[in-house]
N, CA, C and O atoms as a Maestro MAE file, in Angstrom:
{
 s_m_m2io_version
 :::
 2.0.0
}

f_m_ct {
 s_m_title
 :::
 protein
 m_atom[272] {
  # First column is atom index #
  i_m_mmod_type
  r_m_x_coord
  r_m_y_coord
  r_m_z_coord
  i_m_residue_number
  s_m_chain_name
  s_m_pdb_residue_name
  s_m_pdb_atom_name
  i_m_atomic_number
  :::
  1 25 27.282 -137.197 58.662 1 A "UNK " " N  " 7
  2 3 28.148 -136.080 59.041 1 A "UNK " " CA " 6
  3 2 27.518 -135.370 60.347 1 A "UNK " " C  " 6
  4 15 26.296 -135.360 60.495 1 A "UNK " " O  " 8
  5 25 28.234 -134.880 61.126 2 A "UNK " " N  " 7
  6 3 27.869 -134.304 62.280 2 A "UNK " " CA " 6
  7 2 27.227 -132.860 62.047 2 A "UNK " " C  " 6
  8 15 27.665 -132.127 61.161 2 A "UNK " " O  " 8
  9 25 26.239 -132.505 62.825 3 A "UNK " " N  " 7
  10 3 25.766 -131.118 62.684 3 A "UNK " " CA " 6
  11 2 26.411 -130.134 63.608 3 A "UNK " " C  " 6
  12 15 26.368 -130.370 64.815 3 A "UNK " " O  " 8
  13 25 27.023 -129.021 63.154 4 A "UNK " " N  " 7
  14 3 27.754 -128.208 64.026 4 A "UNK " " CA " 6
  15 2 26.977 -127.014 64.454 4 A "UNK " " C  " 6
  16 15 26.088 -126.585 63.719 4 A "UNK " " O  " 8
  17 25 27.242 -126.465 65.558 5 A "UNK " " N  " 7
  18 3 26.363 -125.345 66.056 5 A "UNK " " CA " 6
  19 2 26.872 -124.184 65.318 5 A "UNK " " C  " 6
  20 15 27.894 -124.259 64.636 5 A "UNK " " O  " 8
  21 25 26.094 -122.979 65.456 6 A "UNK " " N  " 7
  22 3 26.318 -121.680 64.790 6 A "UNK " " CA " 6
  23 2 27.778 -121.166 65.074 6 A "UNK " " C  " 6
  24 15 28.477 -120.707 64.171 6 A "UNK " " O  " 8
  25 25 28.189 -121.267 66.339 7 A "UNK " " N  " 7
  26 3 29.529 -120.741 66.732 7 A "UNK " " CA " 6
  27 2 30.564 -121.407 65.844 7 A "UNK " " C  " 6
  28 15 31.372 -120.729 65.210 7 A "UNK " " O  " 8
  29 25 30.543 -122.694 65.800 8 A "UNK " " N  " 7
  30 3 31.570 -123.320 65.035 8 A "UNK " " CA " 6
  31 2 31.404 -123.083 63.444 8 A "UNK " " C  " 6
  32 15 32.355 -122.936 62.676 8 A "UNK " " O  " 8
  33 25 30.121 -123.071 63.098 9 A "UNK " " N  " 7
  34 3 29.911 -122.696 61.617 9 A "UNK " " CA " 6
  35 2 30.435 -121.390 61.286 9 A "UNK " " C  " 6
  36 15 30.964 -121.306 60.178 9 A "UNK " " O  " 8
  37 25 30.404 -120.412 61.965 10 A "UNK " " N  " 7
  38 3 30.931 -119.076 61.810 10 A "UNK " " CA " 6
  39 2 32.436 -119.062 61.604 10 A "UNK " " C  " 6
  40 15 32.997 -118.259 60.858 10 A "UNK " " O  " 8
  41 25 33.016 -119.942 62.265 11 A "UNK " " N  " 7
  42 3 34.583 -119.983 62.192 11 A "UNK " " CA " 6
  43 2 34.907 -120.781 60.966 11 A "UNK " " C  " 6
  44 15 35.950 -120.536 60.360 11 A "UNK " " O  " 8
  45 25 34.131 -121.670 60.577 12 A "UNK " " N  " 7
  46 3 34.428 -122.566 59.414 12 A "UNK " " CA " 6
  47 2 34.288 -121.723 58.138 12 A "UNK " " C  " 6
  48 15 35.079 -121.862 57.205 12 A "UNK " " O  " 8
  49 25 33.293 -120.866 58.111 13 A "UNK " " N  " 7
  50 3 32.897 -119.976 56.948 13 A "UNK " " CA " 6
  51 2 34.298 -119.171 56.509 13 A "UNK " " C  " 6
  52 15 34.611 -119.033 55.327 13 A "UNK " " O  " 8
  53 25 35.000 -118.721 57.486 14 A "UNK " " N  " 7
  54 3 36.221 -117.888 57.261 14 A "UNK " " CA " 6
  55 2 37.325 -118.610 57.205 14 A "UNK " " C  " 6
  56 15 38.405 -118.023 57.155 14 A "UNK " " O  " 8
  57 25 37.271 -119.929 57.203 15 A "UNK " " N  " 7
  58 3 38.524 -120.840 57.283 15 A "UNK " " CA " 6
  59 2 39.300 -120.786 55.871 15 A "UNK " " C  " 6
  60 15 38.768 -120.776 54.761 15 A "UNK " " O  " 8
  61 25 40.544 -120.758 56.134 16 A "UNK " " N  " 7
  62 3 41.499 -120.904 54.946 16 A "UNK " " CA " 6
  63 2 41.233 -122.167 54.352 16 A "UNK " " C  " 6
  64 15 41.332 -123.196 55.020 16 A "UNK " " O  " 8
  65 25 40.907 -122.180 53.164 17 A "UNK " " N  " 7
  66 3 40.669 -123.317 52.215 17 A "UNK " " CA " 6
  67 2 41.772 -124.041 51.663 17 A "UNK " " C  " 6
  68 15 41.564 -125.135 51.139 17 A "UNK " " O  " 8
  69 25 42.995 -123.523 51.725 18 A "UNK " " N  " 7
  70 3 44.222 -123.938 51.196 18 A "UNK " " CA " 6
  71 2 44.842 -124.997 52.152 18 A "UNK " " C  " 6
  72 15 45.219 -124.667 53.276 18 A "UNK " " O  " 8
  73 25 44.938 -126.221 51.714 19 A "UNK " " N  " 7
  74 3 45.686 -127.275 52.467 19 A "UNK " " CA " 6
  75 2 47.155 -127.343 52.313 19 A "UNK " " C  " 6
  76 15 47.679 -127.132 51.220 19 A "UNK " " O  " 8
  77 25 47.843 -127.634 53.383 20 A "UNK " " N  " 7
  78 3 49.374 -127.672 52.997 20 A "UNK " " CA " 6
  79 2 49.467 -128.959 52.375 20 A "UNK " " C  " 6
  80 15 48.569 -129.801 52.347 20 A "UNK " " O  " 8
  81 25 50.668 -129.062 51.854 21 A "UNK " " N  " 7
  82 3 51.020 -130.303 51.046 21 A "UNK " " CA " 6
  83 2 51.067 -131.590 51.898 21 A "UNK " " C  " 6
  84 15 50.661 -132.691 51.528 21 A "UNK " " O  " 8
  85 25 51.656 -131.275 53.170 22 A "UNK " " N  " 7
  86 3 51.695 -132.385 54.131 22 A "UNK " " CA " 6
  87 2 50.166 -132.908 54.480 22 A "UNK " " C  " 6
  88 15 49.916 -134.112 54.542 22 A "UNK " " O  " 8
  89 25 49.368 -132.089 54.657 23 A "UNK " " N  " 7
  90 3 47.954 -132.464 55.054 23 A "UNK " " CA " 6
  91 2 47.201 -132.997 53.797 23 A "UNK " " C  " 6
  92 15 46.310 -133.834 53.935 23 A "UNK " " O  " 8
  93 25 47.515 -132.572 52.714 24 A "UNK " " N  " 7
  94 3 46.858 -133.197 51.535 24 A "UNK " " CA " 6
  95 2 47.320 -134.498 51.318 24 A "UNK " " C  " 6
  96 15 46.531 -135.387 50.995 24 A "UNK " " O  " 8
  97 25 48.813 -134.752 51.496 25 A "UNK " " N  " 7
  98 3 49.211 -136.145 51.439 25 A "UNK " " CA " 6
  99 2 48.649 -137.003 52.434 25 A "UNK " " C  " 6
  100 15 48.349 -138.175 52.205 25 A "UNK " " O  " 8
  101 25 48.485 -136.361 53.679 26 A "UNK " " N  " 7
  102 3 47.830 -137.237 54.676 26 A "UNK " " CA " 6
  103 2 46.538 -137.722 54.272 26 A "UNK " " C  " 6
  104 15 46.265 -138.908 54.456 26 A "UNK " " O  " 8
  105 25 45.608 -136.838 53.674 27 A "UNK " " N  " 7
  106 3 44.399 -136.989 53.356 27 A "UNK " " CA " 6
  107 2 44.323 -138.113 52.166 27 A "UNK " " C  " 6
  108 15 43.519 -139.044 52.152 27 A "UNK " " O  " 8
  109 25 45.247 -137.863 51.244 28 A "UNK " " N  " 7
  110 3 45.319 -139.002 50.154 28 A "UNK " " CA " 6
  111 2 45.595 -140.385 50.667 28 A "UNK " " C  " 6
  112 15 45.171 -141.370 50.064 28 A "UNK " " O  " 8
  113 25 46.330 -140.478 51.816 29 A "UNK " " N  " 7
  114 3 46.774 -141.842 52.307 29 A "UNK " " CA " 6
  115 2 45.658 -142.441 53.235 29 A "UNK " " C  " 6
  116 15 45.643 -143.649 53.475 29 A "UNK " " O  " 8
  117 25 44.933 -141.771 53.637 30 A "UNK " " N  " 7
  118 3 43.705 -142.206 54.479 30 A "UNK " " CA " 6
  119 2 42.920 -143.137 53.647 30 A "UNK " " C  " 6
  120 15 42.579 -142.853 52.498 30 A "UNK " " O  " 8
  121 25 42.622 -144.303 54.258 31 A "UNK " " N  " 7
  122 3 42.158 -145.388 53.460 31 A "UNK " " CA " 6
  123 2 40.536 -145.524 53.610 31 A "UNK " " C  " 6
  124 15 39.877 -146.077 52.729 31 A "UNK " " O  " 8
  125 25 39.943 -144.983 54.785 32 A "UNK " " N  " 7
  126 3 38.481 -145.112 54.917 32 A "UNK " " CA " 6
  127 2 37.953 -143.637 54.960 32 A "UNK " " C  " 6
  128 15 38.680 -142.690 55.260 32 A "UNK " " O  " 8
  129 25 36.818 -143.538 54.682 33 A "UNK " " N  " 7
  130 3 36.064 -142.340 54.722 33 A "UNK " " CA " 6
  131 2 35.971 -141.748 56.310 33 A "UNK " " C  " 6
  132 15 35.793 -140.558 56.570 33 A "UNK " " O  " 8
  133 25 36.120 -142.760 57.255 34 A "UNK " " N  " 7
  134 3 36.178 -142.338 58.667 34 A "UNK " " CA " 6
  135 2 37.479 -141.691 58.826 34 A "UNK " " C  " 6
  136 15 37.406 -140.570 59.329 34 A "UNK " " O  " 8
  137 25 38.687 -142.117 58.519 35 A "UNK " " N  " 7
  138 3 39.947 -141.433 58.576 35 A "UNK " " CA " 6
  139 2 39.870 -139.993 57.900 35 A "UNK " " C  " 6
  140 15 40.293 -138.995 58.484 35 A "UNK " " O  " 8
  141 25 39.336 -139.954 56.708 36 A "UNK " " N  " 7
  142 3 39.117 -138.739 56.009 36 A "UNK " " CA " 6
  143 2 38.263 -137.655 56.691 36 A "UNK " " C  " 6
  144 15 38.551 -136.458 56.663 36 A "UNK " " O  " 8
  145 25 37.241 -138.152 57.274 37 A "UNK " " N  " 7
  146 3 36.375 -137.291 58.129 37 A "UNK " " CA " 6
  147 2 37.101 -136.885 59.406 37 A "UNK " " C  " 6
  148 15 36.933 -135.738 59.822 37 A "UNK " " O  " 8
  149 25 37.881 -137.715 60.051 38 A "UNK " " N  " 7
  150 3 38.670 -137.289 61.141 38 A "UNK " " CA " 6
  151 2 39.643 -136.273 60.815 38 A "UNK " " C  " 6
  152 15 39.786 -135.277 61.525 38 A "UNK " " O  " 8
  153 25 40.424 -136.517 59.606 39 A "UNK " " N  " 7
  154 3 41.360 -135.377 59.233 39 A "UNK " " CA " 6
  155 2 40.937 -133.998 59.180 39 A "UNK " " C  " 6
  156 15 41.481 -133.017 59.687 39 A "UNK " " O  " 8
  157 25 39.688 -134.089 58.361 40 A "UNK " " N  " 7
  158 3 38.815 -132.847 58.078 40 A "UNK " " CA " 6
  159 2 38.497 -132.217 59.354 40 A "UNK " " C  " 6
  160 15 38.868 -131.070 59.605 40 A "UNK " " O  " 8
  161 25 37.730 -133.027 60.279 41 A "UNK " " N  " 7
  162 3 37.260 -132.493 61.482 41 A "UNK " " CA " 6
  163 2 38.455 -131.897 62.454 41 A "UNK " " C  " 6
  164 15 38.353 -130.886 63.148 41 A "UNK " " O  " 8
  165 25 39.565 -132.720 62.349 42 A "UNK " " N  " 7
  166 3 40.763 -132.055 63.039 42 A "UNK " " CA " 6
  167 2 41.176 -130.740 62.699 42 A "UNK " " C  " 6
  168 15 41.499 -129.893 63.532 42 A "UNK " " O  " 8
  169 25 41.163 -130.562 61.357 43 A "UNK " " N  " 7
  170 3 41.619 -129.258 60.698 43 A "UNK " " CA " 6
  171 2 40.669 -128.280 61.045 43 A "UNK " " C  " 6
  172 15 41.053 -127.151 61.350 43 A "UNK " " O  " 8
  173 25 39.365 -128.601 61.034 44 A "UNK " " N  " 7
  174 3 38.339 -127.649 61.266 44 A "UNK " " CA " 6
  175 2 38.425 -127.162 62.742 44 A "UNK " " C  " 6
  176 15 38.376 -125.956 62.982 44 A "UNK " " O  " 8
  177 25 38.551 -128.068 63.713 45 A "UNK " " N  " 7
  178 3 38.739 -127.689 65.153 45 A "UNK " " CA " 6
  179 2 40.043 -126.856 65.444 45 A "UNK " " C  " 6
  180 15 40.081 -125.926 66.250 45 A "UNK " " O  " 8
  181 25 41.046 -127.273 64.736 46 A "UNK " " N  " 7
  182 3 42.248 -126.472 64.995 46 A "UNK " " CA " 6
  183 2 42.108 -125.093 64.461 46 A "UNK " " C  " 6
  184 15 42.719 -124.194 65.039 46 A "UNK " " O  " 8
  185 25 41.304 -124.797 63.324 47 A "UNK " " N  " 7
  186 3 41.087 -123.500 62.903 47 A "UNK " " CA " 6
  187 2 40.254 -122.879 63.930 47 A "UNK " " C  " 6
  188 15 40.618 -121.787 64.364 47 A "UNK " " O  " 8
  189 25 39.142 -123.442 64.398 48 A "UNK " " N  " 7
  190 3 38.170 -122.756 65.287 48 A "UNK " " CA " 6
  191 2 38.850 -122.312 66.606 48 A "UNK " " C  " 6
  192 15 38.565 -121.250 67.160 48 A "UNK " " O  " 8
  193 25 39.881 -123.301 67.134 49 A "UNK " " N  " 7
  194 3 40.680 -122.905 68.214 49 A "UNK " " CA " 6
  195 2 41.549 -121.726 67.990 49 A "UNK " " C  " 6
  196 15 41.738 -120.915 68.897 49 A "UNK " " O  " 8
  197 25 42.150 -121.584 66.677 50 A "UNK " " N  " 7
  198 3 43.104 -120.444 66.406 50 A "UNK " " CA " 6
  199 2 42.245 -119.217 66.304 50 A "UNK " " C  " 6
  200 15 42.706 -118.168 66.754 50 A "UNK " " O  " 8
  201 25 40.993 -119.228 65.737 51 A "UNK " " N  " 7
  202 3 40.157 -118.020 65.738 51 A "UNK " " CA " 6
  203 2 39.795 -117.678 67.046 51 A "UNK " " C  " 6
  204 15 39.791 -116.482 67.336 51 A "UNK " " O  " 8
  205 25 39.443 -118.640 68.019 52 A "UNK " " N  " 7
  206 3 38.872 -118.157 69.198 52 A "UNK " " CA " 6
  207 2 39.951 -117.622 70.076 52 A "UNK " " C  " 6
  208 15 39.635 -116.769 70.906 52 A "UNK " " O  " 8
  209 25 41.303 -118.058 69.985 53 A "UNK " " N  " 7
  210 3 42.441 -117.624 70.631 53 A "UNK " " CA " 6
  211 2 42.697 -116.139 70.210 53 A "UNK " " C  " 6
  212 15 42.957 -115.316 71.088 53 A "UNK " " O  " 8
  213 25 42.633 -115.778 68.921 54 A "UNK " " N  " 7
  214 3 42.814 -114.632 68.386 54 A "UNK " " CA " 6
  215 2 41.854 -113.704 68.964 54 A "UNK " " C  " 6
  216 15 42.237 -112.647 69.466 54 A "UNK " " O  " 8
  217 25 40.697 -114.021 68.923 55 A "UNK " " N  " 7
  218 3 39.514 -113.257 69.566 55 A "UNK " " CA " 6
  219 2 39.788 -112.864 70.780 55 A "UNK " " C  " 6
  220 15 39.730 -111.665 71.054 55 A "UNK " " O  " 8
  221 25 40.156 -113.859 71.771 56 A "UNK " " N  " 7
  222 3 40.461 -113.584 73.163 56 A "UNK " " CA " 6
  223 2 41.697 -112.670 73.368 56 A "UNK " " C  " 6
  224 15 41.832 -111.919 74.335 56 A "UNK " " O  " 8
  225 25 42.475 -112.798 72.479 57 A "UNK " " N  " 7
  226 3 43.694 -111.922 72.543 57 A "UNK " " CA " 6
  227 2 43.310 -110.446 72.352 57 A "UNK " " C  " 6
  228 15 43.652 -109.537 73.108 57 A "UNK " " O  " 8
  229 25 42.557 -110.323 71.245 58 A "UNK " " N  " 7
  230 3 42.064 -108.959 70.823 58 A "UNK " " CA " 6
  231 2 41.201 -108.479 71.986 58 A "UNK " " C  " 6
  232 15 41.446 -107.354 72.421 58 A "UNK " " O  " 8
  233 25 40.226 -109.189 72.539 59 A "UNK " " N  " 7
  234 3 39.391 -108.644 73.546 59 A "UNK " " CA " 6
  235 2 40.330 -108.250 74.753 59 A "UNK " " C  " 6
  236 15 40.193 -107.157 75.303 59 A "UNK " " O  " 8
  237 25 41.254 -109.127 75.139 60 A "UNK " " N  " 7
  238 3 42.103 -108.785 76.349 60 A "UNK " " CA " 6
  239 2 42.890 -107.589 76.180 60 A "UNK " " C  " 6
  240 15 43.007 -106.789 77.108 60 A "UNK " " O  " 8
  241 25 43.546 -107.374 74.835 61 A "UNK " " N  " 7
  242 3 44.128 -106.107 74.635 61 A "UNK " " CA " 6
  243 2 43.201 -104.851 74.676 61 A "UNK " " C  " 6
  244 15 43.499 -103.752 75.143 61 A "UNK " " O  " 8
  245 25 41.992 -105.230 74.085 62 A "UNK " " N  " 7
  246 3 41.132 -104.110 74.096 62 A "UNK " " CA " 6
  247 2 40.678 -103.447 75.513 62 A "UNK " " C  " 6
  248 15 40.498 -102.253 75.753 62 A "UNK " " O  " 8
  249 25 40.543 -104.576 76.390 63 A "UNK " " N  " 7
  250 3 40.066 -104.283 77.753 63 A "UNK " " CA " 6
  251 2 41.292 -103.586 78.541 63 A "UNK " " C  " 6
  252 15 41.088 -102.658 79.324 63 A "UNK " " O  " 8
  253 25 42.500 -104.069 78.294 64 A "UNK " " N  " 7
  254 3 43.731 -103.562 78.884 64 A "UNK " " CA " 6
  255 2 43.816 -102.022 78.446 64 A "UNK " " C  " 6
  256 15 44.092 -101.207 79.327 64 A "UNK " " O  " 8
  257 25 43.630 -101.646 77.341 65 A "UNK " " N  " 7
  258 3 43.640 -100.417 76.892 65 A "UNK " " CA " 6
  259 2 42.509 -99.554 77.374 65 A "UNK " " C  " 6
  260 15 42.686 -98.357 77.598 65 A "UNK " " O  " 8
  261 25 41.358 -100.143 77.534 66 A "UNK " " N  " 7
  262 3 40.191 -99.310 78.150 66 A "UNK " " CA " 6
  263 2 40.428 -99.147 79.627 66 A "UNK " " C  " 6
  264 15 40.039 -98.105 80.154 66 A "UNK " " O  " 8
  265 25 40.924 -99.910 80.224 67 A "UNK " " N  " 7
  266 3 41.232 -99.826 81.684 67 A "UNK " " CA " 6
  267 2 42.322 -98.923 81.980 67 A "UNK " " C  " 6
  268 15 42.396 -98.417 83.100 67 A "UNK " " O  " 8
  269 25 43.184 -98.670 81.069 68 A "UNK " " N  " 7
  270 3 44.389 -97.951 81.435 68 A "UNK " " CA " 6
  271 2 44.194 -96.425 81.366 68 A "UNK " " C  " 6
  272 15 45.125 -95.671 81.647 68 A "UNK " " O  " 8
  :::
 }
 m_bond[271] {
  # First column is bond index #
  i_m_from
  i_m_to
  i_m_order
  :::
  1 1 2 1
  2 2 3 1
  3 3 4 2
  4 3 5 1
  5 5 6 1
  6 6 7 1
  7 7 8 2
  8 7 9 1
  9 9 10 1
  10 10 11 1
  11 11 12 2
  12 11 13 1
  13 13 14 1
  14 14 15 1
  15 15 16 2
  16 15 17 1
  17 17 18 1
  18 18 19 1
  19 19 20 2
  20 19 21 1
  21 21 22 1
  22 22 23 1
  23 23 24 2
  24 23 25 1
  25 25 26 1
  26 26 27 1
  27 27 28 2
  28 27 29 1
  29 29 30 1
  30 30 31 1
  31 31 32 2
  32 31 33 1
  33 33 34 1
  34 34 35 1
  35 35 36 2
  36 35 37 1
  37 37 38 1
  38 38 39 1
  39 39 40 2
  40 39 41 1
  41 41 42 1
  42 42 43 1
  43 43 44 2
  44 43 45 1
  45 45 46 1
  46 46 47 1
  47 47 48 2
  48 47 49 1
  49 49 50 1
  50 50 51 1
  51 51 52 2
  52 51 53 1
  53 53 54 1
  54 54 55 1
  55 55 56 2
  56 55 57 1
  57 57 58 1
  58 58 59 1
  59 59 60 2
  60 59 61 1
  61 61 62 1
  62 62 63 1
  63 63 64 2
  64 63 65 1
  65 65 66 1
  66 66 67 1
  67 67 68 2
  68 67 69 1
  69 69 70 1
  70 70 71 1
  71 71 72 2
  72 71 73 1
  73 73 74 1
  74 74 75 1
  75 75 76 2
  76 75 77 1
  77 77 78 1
  78 78 79 1
  79 79 80 2
  80 79 81 1
  81 81 82 1
  82 82 83 1
  83 83 84 2
  84 83 85 1
  85 85 86 1
  86 86 87 1
  87 87 88 2
  88 87 89 1
  89 89 90 1
  90 90 91 1
  91 91 92 2
  92 91 93 1
  93 93 94 1
  94 94 95 1
  95 95 96 2
  96 95 97 1
  97 97 98 1
  98 98 99 1
  99 99 100 2
  100 99 101 1
  101 101 102 1
  102 102 103 1
  103 103 104 2
  104 103 105 1
  105 105 106 1
  106 106 107 1
  107 107 108 2
  108 107 109 1
  109 109 110 1
  110 110 111 1
  111 111 112 2
  112 111 113 1
  113 113 114 1
  114 114 115 1
  115 115 116 2
  116 115 117 1
  117 117 118 1
  118 118 119 1
  119 119 120 2
  120 119 121 1
  121 121 122 1
  122 122 123 1
  123 123 124 2
  124 123 125 1
  125 125 126 1
  126 126 127 1
  127 127 128 2
  128 127 129 1
  129 129 130 1
  130 130 131 1
  131 131 132 2
  132 131 133 1
  133 133 134 1
  134 134 135 1
  135 135 136 2
  136 135 137 1
  137 137 138 1
  138 138 139 1
  139 139 140 2
  140 139 141 1
  141 141 142 1
  142 142 143 1
  143 143 144 2
  144 143 145 1
  145 145 146 1
  146 146 147 1
  147 147 148 2
  148 147 149 1
  149 149 150 1
  150 150 151 1
  151 151 152 2
  152 151 153 1
  153 153 154 1
  154 154 155 1
  155 155 156 2
  156 155 157 1
  157 157 158 1
  158 158 159 1
  159 159 160 2
  160 159 161 1
  161 161 162 1
  162 162 163 1
  163 163 164 2
  164 163 165 1
  165 165 166 1
  166 166 167 1
  167 167 168 2
  168 167 169 1
  169 169 170 1
  170 170 171 1
  171 171 172 2
  172 171 173 1
  173 173 174 1
  174 174 175 1
  175 175 176 2
  176 175 177 1
  177 177 178 1
  178 178 179 1
  179 179 180 2
  180 179 181 1
  181 181 182 1
  182 182 183 1
  183 183 184 2
  184 183 185 1
  185 185 186 1
  186 186 187 1
  187 187 188 2
  188 187 189 1
  189 189 190 1
  190 190 191 1
  191 191 192 2
  192 191 193 1
  193 193 194 1
  194 194 195 1
  195 195 196 2
  196 195 197 1
  197 197 198 1
  198 198 199 1
  199 199 200 2
  200 199 201 1
  201 201 202 1
  202 202 203 1
  203 203 204 2
  204 203 205 1
  205 205 206 1
  206 206 207 1
  207 207 208 2
  208 207 209 1
  209 209 210 1
  210 210 211 1
  211 211 212 2
  212 211 213 1
  213 213 214 1
  214 214 215 1
  215 215 216 2
  216 215 217 1
  217 217 218 1
  218 218 219 1
  219 219 220 2
  220 219 221 1
  221 221 222 1
  222 222 223 1
  223 223 224 2
  224 223 225 1
  225 225 226 1
  226 226 227 1
  227 227 228 2
  228 227 229 1
  229 229 230 1
  230 230 231 1
  231 231 232 2
  232 231 233 1
  233 233 234 1
  234 234 235 1
  235 235 236 2
  236 235 237 1
  237 237 238 1
  238 238 239 1
  239 239 240 2
  240 239 241 1
  241 241 242 1
  242 242 243 1
  243 243 244 2
  244 243 245 1
  245 245 246 1
  246 246 247 1
  247 247 248 2
  248 247 249 1
  249 249 250 1
  250 250 251 1
  251 251 252 2
  252 251 253 1
  253 253 254 1
  254 254 255 1
  255 255 256 2
  256 255 257 1
  257 257 258 1
  258 258 259 1
  259 259 260 2
  260 259 261 1
  261 261 262 1
  262 262 263 1
  263 263 264 2
  264 263 265 1
  265 265 266 1
  266 266 267 1
  267 267 268 2
  268 267 269 1
  269 269 270 1
  270 270 271 1
  271 271 272 2
  :::
 }
}
């Protein structure tokens, strides 16, 4: 397993742990542990990107309000 830095770990801790039925079925169909790791990693990175985009949006709106 790869070791993730503290920034990524922070986002994973707050991650929604409920899988969609589609993602769960994809995970069940995976034949190897490598495929299962890839699916898990893909989900974790998508969540980190969503959280990062949300933070950027909030910071952008805050800066806009402060500069007005």
